[in-house]
Each structure stands twice: as C-alpha cells, then as structure tokens.
N, C-alpha and C positions, 0 to 999 in steps of 0.2 A: 410161856415159850410157844404155845400153840397159836396164840394170836399173832405173834411175831412171824412165825413160819407162813401163816396164811397171807399176811401182808406182803411178803417177798414174792409169793406166787402171783399175787394180784399185780404187783409191779412188773413182773416178767411178762405176764399176759398182756398188760397194757403196752409195754415196749414192743412186744411182737406185733400187736395190732397197729401201732404207729408205723412200724417198718413196712408192714404189708400195705398200709394205706399210701405211703409215699411211693412205693414200688408201683402200685396200680396207677397213681396219678402221673408218675413219670412215663409209664407205658402209654397212657392215654395222650399225654402231651406229644410224644414222638409220633404217635399214630395220627393225631390231628395235624401236626406239622407236615407229615408225609402226604396226607390227603390234600392239604392246602397247597403244597408245592406241586403236587400232581395236577390239581385243578388249575393252578396258575399257569403251569406249563401247557396244559391243554388249552387254556384260554388264549395264550400267546399264539399257539399254533392255529387256533380257530379264528382269531381276529388280529391280523398284523397291524401295527401302528402306522398311520400315514405320516410321511416325512418329506421334507424338501432337501435336496442334496446339491452340493457344489463339486464340480470336477476340479481337483487341485491342479494348479499350474505353477511350475517352478520359475521364479523370476528374481530380478534384483530390485530392491525397493529402498527408498530413503525413510529412515525413522525421523520424525519431525517433532518439533516442540511449538506450542502455540502461546502467544503473548498478546495482551491487549495493548494497542498503540493509539496514540492521539495524533490526528492529522494537524500539521502545521503549515502555514503558508510560507512563502519565501520572505525575502527582506521587505520590511515596510519602508515606504519612501514618503517623505514629506516634499511635495512639489511646490517650489517657490516661483514667484513671478520674476521675469527678467527685466520687465519695464512696468511702470505704473499705468493705470487707466481706470475706466469705469466698466463694470461687468455688463455686457450687452446681451450675452446669450450663454445659457448653461446647457451643455449637450449630454451630461451624465448626471446620475443620481446615486445615492448610496446603494451599493450592491451591483452596480453596472459592471459588465465585463468589457474590457477594452484591449485592443491590440496596439502594437507599436505605431506611433504617429497618428492615432485617432485623436480628433479634436475634442478637448474636454471643456474649455472655456473660451469665449471670445470677448476680448476687451476693446474698448473704443476710447481714442484720444485724438481729437481733431488737430491738436498741436503737432502730433507726430505725422499726421497726414500732410499738413501744410509744410512741415520741415522736409519731408520726402519730396514733395512737389517742387519746393524751392531748390533743393540740392540737385534734383534732376534737371531743372531749367538751367542752372548755372553750369552744370557739366556739359549740357548740350551746346550752350553758347560758347564755352571755352573750346570744345571740340571743333565747332564751326570756325572759330578764329584760327585755330591751329591748322585746319585744313586749308584756309585761305593763305596763310603764311607759307605753307609748303607749296601751294600752287605758284605764288609769286617767286619763291626761291627757284623752282624748276624753270620758270619762264626767264628769269634773269641769268641763268647759267649760259644760255646761248647768246644773250646780249653782251655778257662779259667777254665771251670768246671772240665776238666781232668788234669789241672795243667800244660799244655804244654806252655801256654802263660800267662804272668803276668797280674794281674788285672789292673795295671797301663796302659797297652797297650789298654785295652778296654775303660778305662776312657778317654784316649787321643783321641781315635776314636770318642767317644761321643762328645767331645769338637769340634773336626773337623767338625762333622756333623752339630752341632749347628751353627758354623761359616759359613759353606757353605750354610746352609738353609737361613741364614740372607742375604748372598750375592745373593742367588737366588731371594729372595723377592725384594731386591733393583734393581736387573737387570730386574725383571718382571715389576716393577713400571716404570723403564726407557723405557722398551719396550712399555708399555701401553701409555706413554706420546708420544713417537715417532709415535705410531700407531694412536693416537688421532690427531696429527698434519697431518699425511698423509690422514686420512679419511676426515678431514675438508678442504682439497683441493677441495672437492666437496661441493658446496654451495647448500643447499636444502631449500625449502620453509617451514617456521614454521607454516603457516596458509593456509587456503583456501582463495584465493583472486584473484586480477587482478594486472598485472604488470603496474606500472605507468611509470617507467623509468629504463633502464639498462645503467649504467654510463660507465664502461670501454669497450674498444674494444678488439677483439682477438689480442693476442700478447702483450698487455699492462701489465706492472707490477703493482701490487697492494700490498699495505703494510697491515700488520695486523691492525685490528680495523678501516679499511677504508670503507666508505659507497660505496656500489657497486650497490644496487638495492633498488628502492622505490616501495612498493606495498601496496594495500589497501585491508582490510579485507572485503570479499564479503559474508561471511557466516552469517553475521548479518547486513543486510541493514536496514535502517530506513528512515522515511519521517518526514519532519518538516513543519508545517503549521502555518501561522500567523492569530490569531483571535483577535477580540476586547474584551474589558473587560467583556461584558455581557456573551459571550460564554466562556471565561476563567473561570468564576464562575460556569457555568453549567456543563462543561465537567469534567469527572471523570477518575482517573487512572484505568487501567486494563479494560477499555471499548474496546470491539472488534469493529473495523471499517472496512469498505470495501474500497479498493483502485481500481481505474479503469483508463484505458488509451486507446486511440485509436491509433493503429499503423497500417498504410497501410489499413485503413478502417476495421480493425479487433479489436474487444474489448478484451483487456487483463485485468484480474482482479487478485487481491491478497487480503489477509487478514492481518491486522495488529492489534496490541494491544497498546493502549496509555500507555506510560511509565511515562509520567510526563508533567506538565504544568509549564512553567517558571513563577516565581512570579514577575519578573522584566519586565518592558515594553521596547520594542525596540524603542528608540527615533526617529530613522530614519523613521520607518513605522508606529509607534503608535500602534503596536500590541504585543500580547503575544505569545510566541512560544509553540506549542503543538508538542511533539515528540512521534512518534509511531513506534514500531519495527515490521518489516515485519516477519511473521511467516510462516512455511510450505515451500512448493516449490514455491519460488518467481519467477516472470518473469525476463527476462534478462534486467531489467531496469538499465540504467547507472546513476551514480551520476550526478545530475543537471537536470534530466528530471522532468517535471511538470505533476502530476497526480491529479485526483479528489479523495478526501477523504470524504466518506459518513459516518456520525456519527449518531447513533440512539440517539434521544433526549428524547422522551416521548412515552410511550406505551398507545395507545388509544384502549379501549375495547368496544365491541359491536357496531362497526361502519360498514359502507358500503363504500368501495372504489369506487370512481367515477372518470372517466377520465376527463381531463380538457375540452375536446370537448363538454361534456354534460353540463357544468356549464356556465350559461349566467348571465348577469347583465344589469340593466338599471340605471337610475340616482339615485335610492334609494334602490333597492332590488337586492339580489342575488337569482337566482332561476334556476330550471331545469324543463323540461317537462317529464311527465310520460305517458306511453301508458296504457289507461284504456278503454276497450270496444270499440276499434276503434277510440278513440279520444285522442288528446294531451291535457293533463291537466297540467296547470302551478302550480308548487309547490314551495313556498318560502323555502329556506334552509339557514343553517349556515355551512360554510365550514372551515375545518382545513386543510391547505395545507400540504401534506406529502412531496412533492418535486415539481419540475417544470412540472410534467406530471400528477400527481394524487392529488386528495383531498379526505377527509373523511367527511362523514355526519353521524349524529345520526341514529341509526337503526329505530327509530320511526318517522323519518322525512317523510317517504313516505306512501301513502295510501296502504292498504292491497292488495296483488295480483297485484301490478302494476309493470311495467317494465320501466327502465330508457332509454329515447331516447338519444343516444349518437351521432348520425349523422342525418342530415336532419332537425335539430331543428332550424336552422337560419330562421327567418321570420315567425315562427309559431305563431298562435294566440291561446289563451285559448279556449278549446273545439273544436278546428279545427279537422276535420276528417283526419286520417292518416292510412297508411297501412305499414306493416312490410315487409322489403325486406332483403334477406340474402346477 
C-alpha cells in the first residue's frame, strides 16, 4: 500500500510539472508574438513600402473576347483568253499586285492584224462610195427640179445610197469584230488582286478560251475564326471587330465587320465559322496568316478599369490595395475581366478619395505604411 501511495504522489507531481511547463511556454509564445508584432509595426512606421498608384476614373468600357482568325483572300479567278495567239510579253509574275485594267499578258497574231487592216480598208472604201452617192443625189435634186434629169434617176440614186449605207453598216460591224479580236490580244486584269500563277511562257501558243492566269481578289479580304457554340450564339452580324498582328515586332491593326456566323458545326474542329470582312485600308496580310480578332461582347457602364498587376487573390477572396492617408488599405472586389491585361470593377467598390496601388503591392499587409513613387 505504501508503494502505491508514493506512485500516486509522483504522478500528481509530474502532472503539475507538465501543466506549469505548458503555462510557461504559452506565456512565452504570447510574449514573443507581442514583441514581434510591436517590432513589425515599428518597422512599418520606420520604413514605408514604396508603391505606384493609379487614380481611378469612372468610365464605360466594352468587355471583349479574343479569337484566332485566318486571313482569306477574295474570290479566286481563272482568267481565260478571248482570242488565240502567241505570248509576246509577260508583264506580271507570281505574287504581283495588280489593279483593274493593268496589262498582264500581250499576245501576238499577225493574222488578226491583217484582218483588222483589211476590214478598215473595206470600211473606208465603202464610206467613200456612200459619200459620193450622197453628193450625186444632192446635185441631181436641182437638176430634177429644172427638168434636166428624170425623176427616175433621183430615185435610183436614193436606192443606191440605201444599199451602200447597209453595206457600210455591215463592214463597220466586221471592222468592230476584227478590232475586238485585235484589242483582246492584250490580256488585262478585271479586278484588283494578286497573281497566283501565270501558266504560259513567252513564245507559247495559246488557244481561245484557254486558262492563262490565276489571280485572287485582294480588294475584299476577309478573316474566318472558329468559335464554340456559346460564342456562336452571342456574336452578331455587322459587329465591328479589331484585327491585330505582330510583324517584325511591329503591331499592325485593321478593322473588320462580321458578315455572318455559320449555322453548321465543323466536325473536324468542333467549332462554328465566323466570317468578317476587312474594311478600309487593310494591311498587306497574305491569305493564310493568323491574326487576333478582338470582338466587343458587353458594354459595362460606370466602372473603373484596373490593370492586372493591381488585382491580387488568396484562397478565398479577390482584392486590391488602395492608398489612403499614407497606408495600404485592403479592399475586397469583384472583377469582370475585359481582356488578359485589364479588369473592371464597380465604381462604388473603392473608398472615397483613394488611389489604386498597381505596383509594389506584393507582400503588403492591411494598414501597412506606404509611400508613393513616380
């Protein structure tokens, strides 16, 4: 019994020792935390954090969406010859830019030159004969009136004039046809575009209605983007979009207008095609180039644009820091992202007369002293 009693006393003493030990450790922890907090607060007061700020401005802004789009040329045209001949001159090569009525190929066919010369000579001869008949007719009018020439002679001249006039008209049509053949030995561009291919070589014979040049219409370029079903329902025809592309580290931009959204899904990509026509002075983009298409989706009113660098988050909240009377004040916010660089927040999200801290906000604590730098 004596050993059992001594063992209980030892356990009681040991339990009391542990309790005292934990009380002392807890007191030391709170003491150290208090000292550390005081030291941190003192350090905050002694060394304000340098920050950059932005003065908030209330405005209306569009929320946009960005898609990759492929540049496409206009309609591809196969240019055919109207007449046959031998290629005498090539004025264009692959990739050449041409305007309407620019000369592309020059053909030569001496037979058409001789036919034109013959038709012109016959026409001139017939016109001279007609002119002579009219002169005789006018001369005989006065002779008939004086009874020197019979009236039948005047009627005969009138019939000859009618027949010769018909002959002149027929020869003029023949001349115009020969002249048309001769003029179309020069092949001109019917559109503004770019040359895809020039088929015949110099000296080669080509027949009438033979394909000699392929060219693409560049006066009406377009872009086509693939979007999923959600965007296909939101996007609207005639919406103006912005196109951009970096070429040699230089930003090139153009404006386009959505002309339509395909109702059928592309089975290979699982997307719907959105076609937009480039308007105005477009850049020299080639068919097949990939550009960014920025589409306005929603107009946000009475908001403040905030750069991405100002917006922070932890496990549960999205927030930013504002500058108020020399301190960084943490403000919870709700962000609507405009693009990959900016967000928008409600105009009443920020305290009055505050500025948004956009740089130097990493590691800041609420109410920490800060100073503005330029």
